[in-house]
N, C-alpha and C positions, 0 to 999 in steps of 0.2 A: 682151782688153778691147775693148768695142765703142765706137764713136764716140758713140752716143747715150746710153750708160748712165753714171749717176753715183750715188755713195752718200755720205752724210754722217751725222754724229751731232749732234743738237741739244744745246745745253748741258744740258738736263734729262735726257738719256739716250734720247730718242726717235730711232729710226732713220728716215732718209729715203732712199728710192731713186727715181730718176727715169729715164725713157727718153724722149729727145727724138724726136718724129716731126714734122718741120717741113713735111711734105707734107700735113698735115691741118689743119683749122681748129678742131678740138675738143680737149678735154682731159678725161681721166678721173682723178678724184682719189679715192683710197681710204684710209680710216683703218682699219687692221687691229689688233684687240686680241687678244692671244694668251690668250683665255679662251673656253671653250665648255662644253658640257654635261659633258665628262669631268672638268672641274675643279671641279664643284659638289660641296660636301660633302653628306653624307647629310642629307636633309630640305630641300635647296634645289634639287631637280630642276626644270628649266624656267626657272630664274632668269635665266640668260644671255639666253635668248630673250625673256623678258618685258622685261628692261632694254633690249634692242635696239628693242622697240616704244616703250618709254616715253620715250626721249630725244627722240623727235620730237614729244612732246606738250606742249612748252612749256619755255622757259628763263626765266631771270630777266628778260629783256627782250623775248621774243617769245612770242606764243601759238602753239598748234599750227597755227592757220589762217594766221598770218603766216609761219610757216616754209614751209608749202606754197605760199603765194602768192608769196613771194620767189623760190622755185625756178621756179614756173610763169611768172612775169613775164619771165624770161630764156630761156624755152623749154628749161630744163634738166631733167634727170632725176635723182631722188634716191632711193636705196633702201638696204636693209640686209639682211643675212642672218646667221644663226647656224649654225655647224656644231659638231661634237663638240670641235673643238680651237681654233676662233677665231670672232670676231665681226667683221663688216666693215660699214662705213658708206661708201657711195660716191656721188659726184656726177659727172654728165657734163654739161659745158657748153661753149659756144663759148669759144675761148681768151681773149677779152677779158673774160669773166666769172669768170676764175680767182680774183681777189681775193674776190669775193662768195662763191664756193663754199667757200673756205678759212674765211672769216668765219663762214659758217653751220655748217660742220662743227666748228670749234673751239668755237663757242657751245653747240651741243647736247651736246658731250662734256665741256665744263668746267662748264657752268651749268645742267644739267637741273633742272627744278623738282620733279619727282616729286610733283606735286600729288595729294592723297589722292582727290579726285573723279575725276581723270583716271586714276588707278591702278585704281579700281573699273571704270571704263568700259573700259579697255584689257584688264583681266583678262577681261572678258566677250567682247572681240574674240578674245583668245587661246583661250578656251573654244570659240568658234565654229570657230577654225582646227583645234583638236584634233578636233572633231566632223567637220570636212571630211575630215581625214586618215582618220578611222575609216570614212568612207563611200567611201574610195578604196583598194580591196584591194591594188593594186600599190605603194602607199605603206606601208600597214599591215604588209605582209609583211616589208619591210626592218627595221622596228622589232622585229617578232617574231624575225627571224633574229638581229639584234644581241643581243637579250635572251637568246637561246639560246646563241650561241657565246661571248659574253663574260659569261655569267651571274655575278652577284655583283660585277661590276666596273663602274665609272661609264660605261665605253664602251658597256655593254649597255643603258643607260637612254635613253629617247627624248629628243630635243632639246627638244620642246615641254613635257615634264614631264607630270604627270597632272592630271586635273581637280581632284582633292582638294587637291593641293599648291598649284597656281596660285590656287585660290579662297582659300586660307588666308593668302597673303602680305600683310603690312601694309607701310606706308611705311618703317618703321625698318629692317626686315631687307633690303628692296630697296636702300635707301640704303647700308647697311653693306656689302653685297655689291659694289655699284658702287664704293664708295670703296676697298675692298681690291683689286679686280681691275683697275680702270681706272687704271693707273699708268704713267708714262713708259717704264720699262724693258720693259714688255710691249706697247708701241705701236709700230707700224710705219706709216709713211706711204709710199704707193706712187702715183706719178703718171706717166701716159703720155699723150703728145700734144704739142701745140704750146705747150710752156712750157719755160723754161730751169730748170736745177737751182737756180741762184742765186735766181731768183724764188720758187721753191717753198720753199726754205730760209728766205728772208727773211719770207715770208708766214706760214709755220707758226711760225717763231721768234717773231714778234710775237704771233701768236694764242695760243701756248702759254706766253707770258711769265708767270712766277709760278706755273706748274703744276709742282710737284715733290713726288712721293711715291715712297717706295721700295716694292719688291715684297716681300710676305710670302712666305717660302719655302713651296713646296707639296710634299706627300708623294705623288708620282705613282708608282704601282706598275704594272709592265707586266702586261697581262692574259694569261690562259692560255686558249687556244682549246679549247672543249669540243665534242667530236664528239657525234653521236647524231641521233635522229629525233624531231621534234616536230610532231604533227598537231593543228592547231587547226581545230575544226569551225565552219563558219559557212554560213548559207544564202545561197549566191551562185550565179550562172550557171556560173562556172568555178572550177576549182581552180588557185590560184596556188602556185608552188613556187620556193624558192631552195635550190640545192645549193651548199654552200660548202666550199672547201679552204683550208688555210693560204696566206697570200700573203706579201708583203714589206712592211717599213716604208718610209716615203717617201724615205729617203735611201739605201736599199740599192743597192750598186753594180750589181746585176743587174737593176735596175728596167726598163731598156730591153728586155732579153730577155723580161721578163714582159709588157711592152706588146705585143711581137711575138707571144708565145704566146697572149695573150688575143685578139688579132686573129684568129689562126688558129682558135681554139676557137669564139668566138661574137661577135667584135667588129666584124664587117662582114657585108655581104650575101653575100659569097662564102665566109664562114666555114663550117666543117664543120657546126655545129649548124643554122645557118639553112638551108643547102642540104639537109641530110638531113631534119630534123624538119619544117620548113615547106614547102620547095619539093618534095622528093621524096614525102614521106608526107602532107603536107597536114594535120598533126595540130594545128598551132597557128597563131595569127596572130602572136603575139608570143613571141620567144625571143632571148635575147642573153646574153653573158657580160660580166663587168666586173671591175675591180680597185678595191678600197678600200684606201687606205694611210693609216696614222697614224704617230705619232712612234716607236712601239715595237712595232707589229704590223700585220697587214694580212690581207686575204682575197682569194681569186680565186673569184668566184661565178658561178653560172649561174641566170638567171631564165627561167621559162616559165609560160604559162597555157593551160589546155585544159579540156575538159569532163570530168566524173568518169569516164565510160566509157572515155575514151582516156588517162586519167592513167597507168595502168600501162605502156602502150605508149610514152608520151613518156619516162617515167623510164628504161625499159629502153633506149630509143634513145640517151638522153644518156649512160648508163653505157657503152653499147657504143662510142660515139665516144671517150669517155675511155680505155677499155681499148685501143681500136685505137691511139690516140696513144701509150699506154705501150708497146705491143707493137712498133709499126712506126715511131713517131716522125713528125716533120714532114718533108715533102718539100722539096727545094730550091726547087721552083716555089712552094709555099705560103709559104715564107720570103720569097721575092722579092716576091710579091703583098702579103703582110702589111706588109713594109717600105714598099712604094710607097703603100699605103693610109694607113699611119700618117703618112708624110711629107706626103702630100697634105692629110690632115685637119689636120695641124699648121699647114701654110702657110695654109690657108683660115681656120682659127680665129684666126689672128693678124692678120687684116686690120683689126680694130677696136681703138680705143684702150682700151675696157673689158677686152677679153681680154688685151691687152698689160699692162695694169695688174695684172690678176689673176696673170698669169705672173710678173711682177716680184716681187710680194709673196710668192707661194708659194716661189719660188726662194730668196728671202732668208730666209724662216721655216724652210724645210726644210734648206737647204744653206749658208746664210750667204754665198751668192755669186750670180753671174749667169752664165747661159749664153746666148750669142747664138743666134738661130734657126739659123744655119749649124752651130754646135756641136751643137745638139740633133739636127739632121738627120744630122750625122756620127755621133752616138752611136747613132742608129737603124741607120745603114748598117753600123756596126762590129759589130753583134750577130752572133755566130758561131753556126753550127748547133749546135755542142756545148754552148753556153751554154743554148740553148732546151731541148735534150735533158736537161741536168742539172736544169733547173727541173721538167720533166715528171716525172722520177724523184723529185725532192725533194717537190714540192707535191701532185701528184695521187695522194695516198695514201688509199685507200678506208677505211683504219682511222681516218683523221682527218677523215672526211667528216661534215659537218653538213647535215641536210636539214630544212627547215621547209616545211610546207604549210598553206594557208589555203583553206577551202571545204568543199563537201559530200563528205567523204571519211572513210573509217575505215581502220584498219590492214590490213584484208583486201584493200584495193586495192593494197597495196604488193607489189613483187616479194619472193619468199620470203627472199632473202638480206638484206633490209633490215627484216624484221619484228621482229627481236629487240628 
């Protein structure tokens, strides 16, 4: 247990976690709702994201402009985002403005107006956002990849929803989705910065007074990862590709070994892929690997972009590096470098109150507990060579490989062993 960390339950069932950082003058306040695009029933795609926009558009007592002005008047920052598994609303302010931040957050979450005119306006904003993503190939390809590997499962649907779905939503369905999903048992409050736990509990206790609704049970089914090759043609300057393998869910005990393995493959500038495909061969500007983790599944993926004539070379180079890893494993030197890089990144990323607030919330949602920074650094240090080797054997299985490409490409550009 760490000095600065505390956790409580409000009378209505909302969880509160705080981390005191008394050397800073700011405070980051996040309200996390455990609802996202994977929880949307058929026919409600994009609803979580639309609601995330709408709550800022006016409450019973404040207009959208007043909400924005209140935040600006104290130099604060207010934002929100939606993922596949949660929605977060957060505010960063000077410590003295914590009461105002809580008042605003509780107001927009308890008394949103969902005004019909505002709804139409905001739908048009979301449609612009969808178009913006469609114009950004490195965003689109992640949606295409998800649709391929989690085909037929809500995890495979885009967070923003489709133009048709968003256009069709009326006030009633938005309100009923909001009422079902925004309930105390699914809400987590995470606060990091110069504030005491008691202060946070008192402020939210008062703000959430009278807010009590139970959670309707959800039928969540775990997805099955579908391998295969999906070539999506589009007139672009480059071909974008994602190659994915099975990964781990976010509470898997081997997750630190996976972070280390990811770092070795393509998670840093000294990684195998960056050094081989970009530095030695000069075939790409952009190449990296990454880990996506959800409650019951995950992927380890590689992203790259190159022009069509070099596509086959890039793909062969990536497969060659994967096969080398499977054959010879990770060296002791690579393991040490990856651990040092991970620990350094972790330390640097936790300098700000907002990143601390994020970490607090995710640890509570994923593990129901809290790890100090020292404990996380120790967990990275403790990763053994054989754990990484076991993951290489388990996860980097070419029979379970999924490949998505977007750009000016057809199957003839594929290496022969992937053409089937």
